[in-house]
PAFIZA-477576 format. One record per atom (N, C-alpha, C): residue number from 1; residue in three letters; atom name; x, y, z. Coordinates in steps of 0.02 Angstrom, whole numbers, plus 50000, padded with zeros to 5 digits. Example, Ala and Ser with C-alpha at 12.3 -4.5 7.8 and 13.67 -1.06 7.14 Angstrom:
2
   resi   resn   name      c1      c2      c3
      1    ALA      N   50660   49716   50390
      1    ALA     CA   50615   49775   50390
      1    ALA      C   50660   49835   50390
      2    SER      N   50642   49888   50354
      2    SER     CA   50684   49947   50357
      2    SER      C   50645   50002   50394
//
This chain:
50
   resi   resn   name      c1      c2      c3
      1    UNK      N   50249   50881   50937
      1    UNK     CA   50271   50827   50895
      1    UNK      C   50271   50851   50822
      2    UNK      N   50327   50837   50788
      2    UNK     CA   50336   50858   50718
      2    UNK      C   50352   50797   50676
      3    UNK      N   50320   50792   50618
      3    UNK     CA   50336   50739   50570
      3    UNK      C   50404   50756   50540
      4    UNK      N   50451   50709   50546
      4    UNK     CA   50517   50723   50517
      4    UNK      C   50535   50676   50459
      5    UNK      N   50493   50626   50446
      5    UNK     CA   50507   50582   50388
      5    UNK      C   50443   50548   50367
      6    UNK      N   50433   50545   50301
      6    UNK     CA   50380   50506   50271
      6    UNK      C   50412   50461   50218
      7    UNK      N   50402   50396   50225
      7    UNK     CA   50431   50348   50178
      7    UNK      C   50373   50310   50145
      8    UNK      N   50378   50303   50078
      8    UNK     CA   50324   50271   50040
      8    UNK      C   50354   50215   49998
      9    UNK      N   50321   50157   49998
      9    UNK     CA   50341   50100   49956
      9    UNK      C   50281   50081   49913
     10    UNK      N   50295   50063   49851
     10    UNK     CA   50243   50037   49806
     10    UNK      C   50259   49963   49795
     11    UNK      N   50209   49920   49806
     11    UNK     CA   50218   49848   49799
     11    UNK      C   50166   49819   49751
     12    UNK      N   50187   49774   49708
     12    UNK     CA   50140   49735   49667
     12    UNK      C   50136   49666   49700
     13    UNK      N   50080   49652   49732
     13    UNK     CA   50071   49589   49768
     13    UNK      C   50034   49540   49724
     14    UNK      N   50066   49482   49707
     14    UNK     CA   50031   49434   49664
     14    UNK      C   49973   49401   49701
     15    UNK      N   49919   49389   49665
     15    UNK     CA   49861   49355   49693
     15    UNK      C   49866   49280   49680
     16    UNK      N   49842   49241   49726
     16    UNK     CA   49842   49168   49718
     16    UNK      C   49799   49148   49659
     17    UNK      N   49740   49178   49654
     17    UNK     CA   49695   49168   49597
     17    UNK      C   49674   49236   49571
     18    UNK      N   49674   49245   49505
     18    UNK     CA   49650   49309   49478
     18    UNK      C   49575   49318   49490
     19    UNK      N   49553   49380   49491
     19    UNK     CA   49481   49393   49496
     19    UNK      C   49460   49442   49442
     20    UNK      N   49396   49439   49425
     20    UNK     CA   49368   49478   49370
     20    UNK      C   49317   49528   49397
     21    UNK      N   49315   49587   49367
     21    UNK     CA   49265   49638   49383
     21    UNK      C   49232   49662   49319
     22    UNK      N   49180   49701   49327
     22    UNK     CA   49145   49733   49272
     22    UNK      C   49121   49683   49220
     23    UNK      N   49088   49631   49244
     23    UNK     CA   49060   49581   49198
     23    UNK      C   49112   49542   49160
     24    UNK      N   49171   49534   49188
     24    UNK     CA   49224   49495   49156
     24    UNK      C   49269   49536   49110
     25    UNK      N   49260   49601   49109
     25    UNK     CA   49301   49643   49065
     25    UNK      C   49368   49662   49096
     26    UNK      N   49373   49661   49162
     26    UNK     CA   49434   49680   49197
     26    UNK      C   49461   49620   49236
     27    UNK      N   49522   49600   49221
     27    UNK     CA   49553   49543   49255
     27    UNK      C   49611   49570   49297
     28    UNK      N   49613   49550   49360
     28    UNK     CA   49666   49571   49406
     28    UNK      C   49706   49509   49428
     29    UNK      N   49772   49512   49416
     29    UNK     CA   49816   49457   49436
     29    UNK      C   49865   49478   49490
     30    UNK      N   49864   49543   49507
     30    UNK     CA   49907   49568   49561
     30    UNK      C   49872   49627   49594
     31    UNK      N   49892   49642   49654
     31    UNK     CA   49863   49697   49692
     31    UNK      C   49915   49752   49697
     32    UNK      N   49898   49811   49673
     32    UNK     CA   49942   49869   49677
     32    UNK      C   49932   49900   49746
     33    UNK      N   49983   49895   49788
     33    UNK     CA   49977   49917   49857
     33    UNK      C   50029   49971   49872
     34    UNK      N   50011   50020   49913
     34    UNK     CA   50056   50073   49935
     34    UNK      C   50061   50070   50011
     35    UNK      N   50123   50066   50036
     35    UNK     CA   50137   50065   50108
     35    UNK      C   50170   50131   50127
     36    UNK      N   50147   50160   50183
     36    UNK     CA   50174   50225   50205
     36    UNK      C   50196   50219   50278
     37    UNK      N   50254   50247   50293
     37    UNK     CA   50278   50251   50363
     37    UNK      C   50291   50325   50377
     38    UNK      N   50264   50348   50434
     38    UNK     CA   50274   50417   50456
     38    UNK      C   50310   50415   50523
     39    UNK      N   50367   50450   50527
     39    UNK     CA   50407   50454   50588
     39    UNK      C   50405   50525   50616
     40    UNK      N   50404   50530   50682
     40    UNK     CA   50403   50595   50716
     40    UNK      C   50466   50606   50757
     41    UNK      N   50475   50669   50776
     41    UNK     CA   50532   50685   50818
     41    UNK      C   50525   50658   50889
     42    UNK      N   50466   50634   50908
     42    UNK     CA   50454   50605   50974
     42    UNK      C   50468   50530   50975
     43    UNK      N   50492   50503   50918
     43    UNK     CA   50508   50432   50915
     43    UNK      C   50448   50387   50899
     44    UNK      N   50392   50417   50880
     44    UNK     CA   50331   50380   50864
     44    UNK      C   50329   50368   50789
     45    UNK      N   50313   50307   50769
     45    UNK     CA   50305   50290   50698
     45    UNK      C   50235   50264   50687
     46    UNK      N   50207   50282   50629
     46    UNK     CA   50141   50257   50610
     46    UNK      C   50145   50228   50540
     47    UNK      N   50105   50176   50528
     47    UNK     CA   50104   50141   50464
     47    UNK      C   50034   50144   50433
     48    UNK      N   50032   50146   50367
     48    UNK     CA   49968   50143   50331
     48    UNK      C   49976   50105   50266
     49    UNK      N   49919   50082   50241
     49    UNK     CA   49920   50044   50178
     49    UNK      C   49858   50062   50138
     50    UNK      N   49866   50068   50074
     50    UNK     CA   49809   50084   50032
     50    UNK      C   49816   50054   49963
//
């Protein structure tokens, strides 16, 4: 089996409510997400998110 394609998408996902970190110094209103799809010559596809 050989990987013949890797596809990557970057998504900014809005949050319903913002959240704060580091004692209120960092405010997050969206989630920066990366989606990956790997396709093989055997017809198998795999997905990942980070």
